[in-house]
C-alpha positions in Angstrom: 14.8 9.9 7.5 14.7 13.6 6.8 16.1 16.1 9.0 13.8 16.8 12.5 13.3 19.0 14.8 11.2 18.2 17.4 8.0 17.5 15.5 9.2 19.0 12.3 10.0 17.6 8.8 12.5 19.9 6.8 12.3 18.7 2.9 15.6 19.3 0.8 14.5 16.9 -2.2 16.9 14.2 -1.2 16.4 12.5 2.1 12.5 11.5 2.3 12.1 8.0 2.8 8.9 5.6 2.8 8.6 5.8 6.3 8.2 10.0 6.3 5.6 9.7 3.5 3.6 7.3 6.1 4.0 9.5 8.8 2.9 12.6 7.2 0.1 10.6 5.2 -1.5 8.7 8.6 0.1 10.5 11.6 0.8 9.1 14.8 -1.6 8.6 17.2 -4.0 11.4 15.5 -1.2 13.8 15.4 0.7 14.9 12.2 4.6 16.4 12.3 4.6 19.8 10.7 6.4 19.6 7.4 8.6 22.9 6.2 11.0 23.5 3.4 14.6 23.3 4.2 15.8 26.7 4.9 19.2 26.2 2.8 16.9 25.2 -0.4 14.7 28.2 -0.6 17.4 30.2 -2.3 18.0 27.6 -4.6 14.2 27.9 -5.5 14.3 31.4 -6.0 17.3 31.6 -8.2 15.8 28.9 -10.8 12.2 30.9 -10.8 14.5 33.8 -11.5 16.0 32.0 -14.7 12.9 30.7 -15.9 11.7 34.7 -15.7 14.3 35.5 -17.9 14.2 32.7 -20.3 10.2 33.8 -20.9 11.7 36.8 -22.5 13.8 34.7 -25.0 12.9 30.9 -25.6 10.0 28.9 -26.5 9.5 26.6 -23.8 6.8 23.7 -23.7 4.2 24.2 -21.2 5.7 27.5 -19.9 4.7 29.9 -22.8 2.9 27.4 -25.1 0.1 25.2 -25.0 0.1 21.7 -23.5 -0.5 18.5 -25.6 -1.8 18.6 -28.8 -1.6 22.7 -28.2 2.3 22.3 -28.0 3.0 24.7 -31.1 0.6 27.5 -30.2 2.6 30.3 -28.2 0.7 31.9 -25.2 1.3 35.8 -25.2 3.2 37.2 -22.2 0.1 39.1 -21.1 -1.9 36.1 -21.1 0.4 33.4 -19.1 -1.3 34.5 -15.6 -4.9 33.4 -17.2 -3.6 30.4 -19.2 -2.8 29.2 -15.7 -6.1 29.2 -14.5 -7.5 28.0 -17.8 -4.9 25.2 -18.1 -6.1 24.0 -14.3 -9.8 23.9 -14.8 -9.7 22.3 -18.1 -7.8 19.8 -16.3 -10.3 19.3 -13.3 -12.4 16.4 -15.0 -12.1 13.3 -12.3 -14.9 11.2 -11.6 -15.7 8.7 -9.0 -15.5 8.6 -5.5 -12.7 10.9 -3.8 -9.2 9.8 -3.1 -8.7 8.6 0.9 -7.3 11.4 3.0 -3.7 9.5 3.2 -3.4 9.2 -0.4 -3.9 13.1 -0.6 -1.7 14.1 2.1 1.0 11.8 0.7 0.3 13.5 -2.8 1.0 17.3 -1.2 4.2 16.1 0.3 5.5 14.4 -2.5 4.4 17.1 -4.8 6.6 19.4 -2.8 9.4 17.3 -2.3 10.0 16.8 -6.3 9.9 20.7 -6.4 12.7 20.4 -4.1 15.0 18.5 -6.3 16.0 21.9 -7.4 14.9 21.7 -11.6 11.3 22.4 -11.6 11.6 26.1 -11.5 8.5 26.6 -9.5 8.1 29.4 -7.1 8.8 29.2 -3.3 5.3 30.6 -2.6 4.1 27.7 -4.4 5.8 25.3 -2.2 4.9 27.1 1.1 0.9 27.4 0.1 0.7 23.3 -0.7 2.3 22.5 2.8 0.3 25.5 4.9 -2.7 23.6 3.5 -1.3 20.2 4.8 -0.1 21.4 8.1 -3.4 22.9 8.8 -4.7 19.5 7.8 -6.9 20.8 4.9 -7.2 18.3 2.5 -8.3 18.8 -0.7 -11.3 16.8 -2.5 -10.1 14.9 -5.3 -11.9 12.6 -7.6 -10.3 8.7 -8.0 -10.4 8.2 -11.4 -9.3 10.1 -14.7 -5.5 9.7 -14.6 -3.8 7.5 -17.7 -0.6 8.0 -15.6 1.2 9.3 -18.8 1.6 12.8 -18.8 1.7 12.4 -15.0 -1.5 11.9 -13.1 -3.1 15.2 -14.9 -6.8 15.4 -13.7 -6.0 14.5 -10.5 -3.1 17.0 -9.6 -5.3 19.5 -11.3 -7.8 19.4 -8.5 -5.2 20.0 -6.2 -4.3 23.2 -7.9 -7.9 24.3 -8.1 -8.0 24.6 -4.4 -4.9 26.3 -4.3 -6.2 28.9 -6.5 -9.4 28.9 -4.6 -11.9 27.7 -7.6 -15.5 28.3 -6.1 -16.3 24.6 -6.6 -13.8 23.0 -5.3 -14.3 20.9 -1.6 -11.8 19.8 1.1 -11.6 17.7 4.2 -11.2 19.1 7.5 -12.0 17.8 10.7 -13.9 14.8 9.1 -16.2 17.0 6.9 -16.0 18.1 3.6 -16.7 21.7 3.0 -16.3 24.4 0.5 -12.7 25.5 -0.2 -13.3 29.3 0.3 -15.3 28.9 3.6 -12.7 27.0 5.0 -9.5 29.3 3.8 -11.2 32.0 4.9 -12.0 30.7 8.2 -8.4 30.1 8.8 -7.3 33.0 7.1 -5.6 31.4 4.3 -5.1 33.4 1.1 -5.6 31.8 -2.5 -2.6 31.6 -4.7 -2.3 33.1 -7.8 -0.4 30.4 -10.0 2.4 31.7 -12.1 3.8 31.0 -15.8 5.1 26.9 -15.8 3.2 26.6 -12.5 0.0 24.8 -13.6 1.7 22.3 -15.4 4.6 22.1 -12.5 1.9 20.7 -10.2 -0.1 18.3 -12.7 3.0 16.6 -14.5 4.5 14.1 -12.1 3.4 10.5 -11.4 2.5 11.5 -7.9 -0.9 10.0 -6.9 0.6 6.7 -8.3 3.4 7.5 -6.2 1.5 8.2 -3.2 -0.7 4.9 -3.9 2.7 3.2 -4.0 4.4 4.5 -0.8 0.9 3.2 1.0 0.9 0.0 -0.9 4.6 -0.7 0.4 3.8 -0.1 3.9 0.7 -1.9 3.7 2.0 -5.1 2.0 5.0 -5.5 4.1 2.6 -5.8 7.1 0.4 -8.2 5.1 2.9 -10.5 4.1 4.1 -10.7 8.1 0.4 -11.4 8.9 0.3 -14.2 6.3 3.1 -15.9 8.3 1.5 -15.5 11.4 -1.5 -17.2 9.9 0.7 -19.8 8.1 2.4 -20.5 11.4 -0.8 -21.2 13.0 -1.4 -23.7 10.4 1.2 -25.4 11.2 0.4 -25.7 14.7 -3.0 -26.2 14.2 -2.3 -29.4 12.1 0.8 -30.1 13.6 2.8 -30.0 10.7 6.1 -30.7 9.4 9.0 -28.9 10.7 11.5 -30.4 8.1 9.9 -27.6 5.2 11.4 -24.7 7.3 14.6 -26.1 7.6 17.1 -23.1 6.7 19.8 -25.6 4.7 16.5 -25.9 2.3 16.4 -22.1 1.8 20.1 -21.3 1.9 20.0 -23.7 -0.9 17.6 -21.8 -3.1 19.7 -18.4 -3.2 16.4 -16.5 -3.1 16.0 -13.9 -0.5 12.4 -13.6 0.0 12.4 -17.1 0.4 15.0 -17.2 3.3 13.5 -14.2 4.8 9.8 -15.9 5.2 11.5 -19.2 6.5 13.4 -17.1 8.9 10.5 -15.2 10.2 8.5 -18.5 10.2 11.1 -20.3 12.3 11.1 -17.3 14.7 7.4 -17.4 15.0 7.6 -20.9 15.8 10.1 -21.4 18.2 9.4 -23.3 21.0 6.3 -24.7 20.1 5.4 -28.0 21.1 2.9 -28.4 18.3 5.0 -28.8 15.5 6.6 -31.9 17.3 7.5 -35.5 16.1 5.5 -36.1 19.7 2.4 -33.7 18.5 2.4 -35.5 15.4 1.8 -39.1 17.3 -0.8 -38.0 18.9 -4.2 -39.3 17.5 -7.2 -36.8 17.5 -9.1 -39.2 15.6 -12.5 -40.5 18.2 -11.9 -44.0 19.6 -15.1 -45.4 18.0 -13.3 -44.8 14.7 -10.8 -47.7 14.6 -9.7 -47.9 11.2 -8.3 -44.3 11.4 -6.6 -44.6 14.5 -3.4 -46.5 12.7 -3.3 -44.5 9.7 -3.5 -41.2 11.9 -0.1 -42.1 13.9 1.8 -43.0 11.2 4.9 -40.9 10.9 4.0 -37.6 8.7 6.2 -37.1 5.6 5.6 -34.0 4.4 2.4 -31.3 4.2 0.5 -30.1 1.1 2.1 -27.3 -0.9 -0.2 -24.8 1.0 1.9 -25.6 4.3 5.2 -26.7 2.9 5.7 -24.2 0.4 4.9 -21.3 2.3 8.6 -19.5 2.2 8.5 -19.9 -1.2 5.3 -19.0 -2.0 5.3 -15.9 0.7 9.1 -15.4 -0.3 8.1 -14.6 -3.8 5.7 -11.7 -2.4 8.6 -10.5 -0.4 10.3 -9.9 -3.4 7.8 -8.3 -5.2 7.3 -5.9 -2.4 11.2 -4.9 -2.1 11.0 -4.6 -6.2 8.4 -1.6 -5.9 9.8 -0.3 -3.0 13.1 0.2 -4.8 11.4 2.0 -7.5 9.5 4.3 -4.7 13.0 5.3 -2.8 14.5 6.2 -6.2 10.7 8.5 -7.3 10.2 9.9 -3.9 13.4 12.1 -4.6 13.0 12.4 -8.4 12.3 15.8 -10.7 9.3 14.3 -12.2 7.5 17.4 -13.7 7.9 18.9 -17.7 10.2 20.7 -18.7 12.9 21.1 -16.1 15.5 24.0 -15.7 19.2 23.0 -16.0 22.2 25.3 -15.7 24.5 24.8 -18.7 28.3 24.7 -18.4 28.7 28.2 -19.4 26.3 29.5 -16.8 23.0 30.0 -18.6 19.9 27.9 -17.9 17.8 25.8 -20.4 14.7 24.4 -20.2 14.6 20.5 -21.5 11.4 19.1 -22.4 11.4 15.1 -22.0 9.2 12.4 -20.4 10.1 12.1 -16.5 6.2 12.4 -15.6 5.6 9.1 -17.6 4.3 6.2 -14.9 5.9 3.1 -16.4 8.7 3.0 -14.1 5.7 2.5 -11.0 3.1 0.9 -13.2 5.0 -2.2 -13.5 6.0 -2.7 -10.1 2.6 -2.0 -9.1 1.2 -4.7 -11.7 3.7 -6.9 -10.2 2.7 -6.2 -6.3 -1.1 -6.9 -6.9 -0.2 -10.3 -8.7 1.8 -11.2 -6.0 -0.7 -10.2 -3.0 -3.2 -12.1 -5.1 -1.0 -15.3 -5.0 -1.2 -14.5 -1.0 -4.5 -14.6 -0.8 -5.1 -17.9 -2.9 -3.0 -19.9 -0.8 -4.6 -18.4 2.6 -7.7 -19.6 0.8 -6.3 -23.3 0.3 -4.8 -23.7 3.6 -8.3 -22.3 5.1 -10.1 -25.0 2.7 -7.8 -27.6 4.3 -8.2 -26.6 8.0 -11.9 -27.4 7.9 -12.0 -30.5 6.0 -11.4 -33.3 8.4 -9.7 -35.7 5.6 -7.2 -33.6 5.0 -6.7 -31.4 9.0 -5.0 -34.6 10.6 -8.0 -35.5 12.5 -9.7 -31.9 13.4 -13.6 -32.0 13.3 -15.3 -31.7 10.1 -15.7 -27.3 9.2 -13.9 -27.0 12.6 -17.5 -27.6 14.5 -17.2 -28.3 18.2 -20.1 -30.5 18.1 -20.9 -33.4 15.7 -24.5 -32.3 14.6 -25.6 -30.1 11.5 -23.3 -27.5 12.5 -21.8 -25.1 9.5 -19.0 -24.3 11.6 -16.9 -22.4 9.1 -17.7 -23.9 6.0 -19.4 -20.8 4.8 -16.7 -18.2 6.2 -14.2 -20.4 4.0 -16.7 -19.4 0.5 -16.3 -15.6 1.8 -12.5 -15.9 1.8 -12.5 -17.8 -1.3 -14.7 -14.9 -2.5 -11.9 -12.3 -1.4 -9.2 -14.7 -3.5 -11.4 -14.5 -6.8 -11.7 -10.6 -6.3 -8.3 -10.3 -6.3 -7.4 -12.7 -8.8 -10.1 -10.7 -11.2 -8.3 -7.3 -10.0 -4.7 -8.8 -10.8 -4.7 -8.5 -14.7 -1.8 -6.1 -15.2 -2.9 -2.3 -15.8 0.4 -1.5 -17.7 -0.4 -3.5 -20.9 -3.1 -1.7 -21.8 -2.8 1.6 -23.9 -5.2 4.5 -25.2 -4.0 7.1 -27.8 -4.7 10.8 -26.7 -4.1 14.4 -27.5 -4.2 14.4 -31.1 -1.2 11.2 -31.3 1.2 13.5 -29.4 0.9 11.4 -26.5 0.4 8.1 -27.9 1.7 5.9 -25.4 0.5 5.4 -21.7 1.3 3.7 -18.3 -2.2 3.1 -17.0 -0.5 3.2 -13.8 -3.2 5.1 -11.8 -5.5 2.2 -12.5 -3.1 0.0 -11.2 -2.4 2.1 -8.2 -6.2 1.9 -7.5 -6.5 -1.6 -8.2 -3.6 -2.8 -6.1 -5.0 -1.1 -3.1 -8.5 -2.6 -3.4 -6.3 -5.9 -3.6 -4.7 -5.1 0.0 -8.1 -4.5 1.3 -9.3 -8.0 0.0 -6.2 -10.0 1.2 -6.7 -8.2 4.4 -10.4 -9.5 4.7 -9.2 -12.8 3.6 -6.7 -13.2 6.2 -8.7 -12.0 8.9 -11.0 -14.9 8.1 -8.3 -17.1 8.0 -6.7 -16.1 11.2 -10.1 -16.9 12.9 -10.4 -20.1 11.5 -6.8 -21.4 12.2 -7.1 -20.3 16.3 -10.6 -22.2 16.1 -8.7 -25.4 14.8 -5.9 -25.0 17.6 -8.4 -24.7 20.4 -10.1 -27.8 19.1 -6.8 -29.4 19.2 -6.0 -28.2 22.9 -8.0 -31.0 24.7 -6.0 -33.9 23.2 -2.4 -32.1 23.2 -2.6 -30.3 26.8 -2.3 -33.7 28.6 0.7 -34.5 27.3 2.3 -31.1 27.7 2.2 -30.4 23.6 -0.3 -27.5 23.3 2.5 -24.9 23.8 2.3 -22.7 21.1 5.1 -20.6 19.5 6.6 -17.8 20.5 5.4 -15.4 17.9 2.3 -17.5 17.6 1.2 -17.7 21.1 1.0 -13.7 21.6 -1.0 -13.5 18.2 -4.0 -16.5 19.0 -3.9 -14.7 22.5 -4.6 -11.1 20.8 -7.1 -12.9 18.5 -9.0 -14.8 21.6 -8.8 -11.4 23.9 -11.3 -10.2 21.2 -12.9 -13.2 20.0 -14.0 -16.0 21.7 -13.9 -20.0 20.4 -16.8 -20.7 18.1 -19.1 -23.0 19.9 -21.9 -23.2 18.2 -23.3 -21.4 14.8 -23.5 -17.6 14.9 -23.1 -14.6 13.5 -19.6 -14.3 11.7 -19.2 -10.9 10.0 -18.8 -8.6 13.2 -15.9 -10.8 14.4 -14.3 -10.8 11.2 -14.5 -7.1 10.9 -13.2 -6.9 14.6 -10.2 -9.0 13.5 -9.7 -6.8 10.3 -9.6 -3.6 11.8 -6.3 -4.7 14.0 -4.6 -6.0 10.6 -5.2 -2.4 9.2 -4.4 -0.6 12.3 -1.6 -2.7 13.2 -2.1 -3.6 16.4 -1.9 -7.3 16.0 1.5 -7.3 14.9 2.6 -4.7 17.7 1.2 -7.2 19.9 3.4 -10.0 18.3 6.7 -8.2 17.7 6.4 -6.8 21.7 6.8 -10.3 22.9 9.6 -11.3 20.0 
């Protein structure tokens, strides 16, 4: 974690973590920490800034005293540099679509300042302070979600941030749950506009900061989704009285895959002391007595379960590995200098402005696509478990569609369709974005990452996976309750140490379905608990 005093976070460009970003982006119990520049870094920022101003008198520096992109060879006169910052900013404000969610923008503001604090950007202390002033007052720029190629950073989204900083009349901000004109809000709060100095318009916009904000949030959310998927899979094992041999750690140690081992350990912990996954529970016949021809087969020794149950450590474990692949890249990127040009001190004590490509989004785009594919697999295997548990020929004696009565009840038949639709949408969105390219800026910027679109669709996939898991959880709880009558007399209905609190948490909110009813409200109730983390907390508090 970064240095803290009470409820303050001090940025030094080197110690910010994913957890810090989540805290600043989403807060805790409705409150946000105050973010400030670390006192020891303010002087260094001022020193580098002075060197930029010296170089302006002698050197030609891309984006500092030249145009950008295809205008790279056009020198901007000294007396027009301040006006150029404004024109550059407004010309880059060309986004479209809905506006970014508040947590994404707050994360962007934090991450952009932290990147400046690495010490190679040459921006003023005043620019950093102004962004943090808005952040600490919870004044959040309204930024359209589309318009970035993830190449020269997230140019358009970050330009909309810069336009708020300079107080452009057309800009809007989110404050106290409302969207209002920037100028009105800043006037009420007695906050002054900022005049961007030479290089600062480009410094704000050059960086894969929106992608990074999305990535930090995706890492956090994906970790929680994976744990929820493990819980759903463990409940599924208890619903069908699954075969525990598949979770024997000797199998998983033999594979040498970290994620597989981690998931197997989690599944074993969730199912610890469960009576439902014992040989005795498997020997209990769920088939009604009048179905004589089925009784013998249902009491035969269980050899192995279907892949969607038996291969959970391997399948979910691959998702674990994909999350940590992205997390590693995110942790590197959080404390990196990503704009252009960057300012470095030479061996002789002079300074040089070096133009490169640290803003390019490929280091995040490819891991984001990887995570999108992995999370899609999580929705697909969830749908397979859901399908099997509602079909009596696969569920080891549970009633068709998990209906309480054997009439014409639809039960959970159509909810499985809905979860299947969630999985299909994930599949449609999981096509890698980073393999697509367009050419821009007079062939000067001829290779893009498309990482902004990768980040956007990864966020959507997270939402759809959450929807799918909420539906599966309700189905697995229904299946468990339907088996209780036959297992309880023999003391075999006891759930695991992790699954019991999950089942209880759900049943405290949604009762067992005893007749066909309106499902959407129930799904939404559970989905909200997955999104806010309350179900996970209930499970973890009992472990």
